[in-house]
N, C-alpha and C positions, 0 to 999 in steps of 0.2 A: 542776186545772191547776197549782196551786202545788206539788202533790206531785210532778208530773213535773219541774218546774224544780229542785226540791230534789234529786231523784235525779241529774239531769244535773250539778248543781254538785258533788255528792259524787263522781261519777265523774271529773270533771275534777280535783278535788282529789287523789284517789288516784293518777291518772295523773301529775300533777305531782310528787307525792311519790316515785313509783317512778322517775321520770326523774332527780330529784335524788339518790336513793339510788344509781342506776346511775352517775351522773357522779362521785359521791363515791367509790364503789368503784373506778372507773377511775383517779381521781386518786391514790388510795392505792396501787394496783398500779403506777402509773408511778413514784411516789416510791420504792417498794421496789426496782424495777428500777434506778433511778438510784443508789440506795445500794449495791447489789451491784456495779455497774459501778465506782463510786468505790473500793470496797474492793479489787477486783481490781487496779485501777490503783495503789492505794497499796501493795499487797503487793510490788510490784516484780518480779513473775514475768514472765520473758521466755521465750517459747517458741522453741526453736532452729529455724532454717529451713534453713541450708546444712548440707552434710555435716560440715564442720569444726566447726560449732557443735553438731551432734548428738553428735559424738565427744567434744568437750569436756564437754558436758552429762552424757554417760554416765559418763566418768571422774570427774567431780566428785561424783556421787552414789554411785558404785560402786567407788571407788578401793581400799578395803580388800579387797573381794572379789577384785578383779583381782590385787592383790599376793599374796594367799593362793593363788590359782590358779597364778600364776607360780612361787611358791616350791615348791608341790607338784609341778609339772611338772619343775622343776630337780632336786628330790630323786629323783624316779623316773628321770630321765635319768642322774643320777650313779650310782645303784644298778645300772641296766642296763649302763652302760659298765664299771663295776667287775666285774660278773659276767662280761661278755664277755672282759675282759682278764685275768681270774684264771687262773693256771696250775694245772691239775689236778696234784696231787701224785702222784709215782710210788710213794711210800711214806709211810705214816703210822706214827709211833712215839709211844706214850704213856709218859711218865716218871712213876713213882709212888714216893714215899718220904716218910718223916716227918722228913727233913732237907731244908730248903728249897733249891731251885735258883732263883736270881734270874732273872726273865724276861729281863733284859738279856743273858743268856748263851745263850738258846735259839737265837738266830740263828747263833751260832758253832757250835753242835752241828749244826744243819741244814746249814751250809756244809761242815762236815767230812764228814758222811755223804754229801752230794751228790757229793763227789769219788770215792766208792766205788760209789755206787748207779748201776745201769744205767738206761736210759730204758725203763722197763717199759711205759708206756702208748703209746710210739711217737710222741709229739707233737713230737719234736725238742728237748725241753728236759728237764733233770733237776731235779726238785723233791722235796725231802724235808720233810715237815711233822712237827715235834716238838710234842707237846701236853704242857704242863707241869702235872702234877697232884702238886705237892709242897707240904708245909707243915712248919713247925718245931714239934715237940712242946714244949709248955711256953712257947712264944713266940707262935705264931699264935693269934688269937682263935678261940673256938668257932664263931662265925659264919663265919669264913674257912675253917676246916677243913670245916664242913658244906657250904660252896659247892664246895670242891675235891672232896669225896666224891661230891656229886651230879653234878658234871661227869664224874668217873671212871666212875661207874655208868652214866651216859647213854652214854658211849663204848662201854663193854663190851656193853651191851644192844642198842644201835641202830646203831652205826657198823660197816658191813660192809666198810669199807676199812682199818680200823686193826686189824692182827693182831699187831703187834710190841709188846712190853712191856719196858721197862727198869726193873728194880726190885731191891730188896735182899732178903735172906733173910726179913725181917719182912714185906715186901710180898708175897713168894711165899706165905707162910703165910696172909696175909689173903685173897688170891685163892682159895687152895685151900679155906679153911674158911668163908668168908663170901659169896663170889660163886657162886651156884648155876650149875653147868655150866661154870665157868671152869677150863680145864685148860691149863697152860703146859708146853710140851715144847721139846726141842732147845736147852737152855740154853748160853749162851756167856758165861763170866765176862769182863768187860772188863779188859784188862791195866792194871796200876798206872800205866802211862804215860799213860792216858786221863784221870787225875784231876788236877784243879788248882783252886785257889781263884780264879784269874783266867784270863781267856782268853788263850791263846798260840797260836802256829801249830801246835804239836804236841800239846798236851794239851787234853782236853775238860773244861770246867768243870762236872763233875757230881760228886755225892757218891761217895765211894769204896765199894768192896764191892758194886757194882751188877752185875747180870747181864742179858743180853739173852735174852728168851724169845719163842717164837712160839706163838700160841694153837692149841689143838686143838679144832676145831668139829664133829668127827664125830658127837658125841652131843648137839648143840645144835640150836636152831631154824634156825641159819644153815647147817646142813650141806648143804642143797640150793640155797643161794644161789650163783650163779655168780660174782658180784662178790667175795663172801667167800672162795670157793675160790681165785680168782686171787690175792687178797691174801695168803692163807696160802702159796701157792706162791712168790710173790715174796718173802715174809718169810723163808722157809727158804733161798731162794737168797741173799738178802742176808746172812744169818747165816754161810753158807758163805764168802762173800766177806770178811766181817769176820775170819774165822779165818785168812785168808791175810795180813792186815795185821800187820806187825811194828812 
């Protein structure tokens, strides 16, 4: 009988202990939840509710990204507008010599030739593009000369719209001996009145002793290119017009 009482007492004791452990665990869990709530409240985080608050919240955390996107869009828009407003040249002429032509005079040469050049592309505007590939021997740095020569070779090899070349006797020898497939025909020596050290209404500020040539592409990879063929035709026509200018 005493054994049964002992078992009951032990059962009650274990039940009481389990209840106390459960209550203690519950108390600790409640305290942990209270601590988390206090931490959130202390952090000062406020969730946006209205549309205005959400917009302000977005710009506060993503302002740098928004600015970068706006700048990128502005650049794309500027480039697009510039391309749309760019006037296609009726004629392209590359000037090559080892006597430098200042870039500030290129515009004067273009304006002078535009007075003579017809509207070859029929867009209602006359535009002549002069590409300056000159440097000064003994003065220009090797890096600058290398840049000029790379630009010149790029035009010769890839530009199907640039078929006119203004160059000196040394330049002609260079094209003939060092540029594979480069043949210059229909030469027109520019009159002495075209030369000047400064821009005037009558004189062209280019080095003296220069001659205008048109390329012969019949034996080149451009021979079957219609754009290149049209550029050669226009170039020959322009040279004939220059011959009439006194």
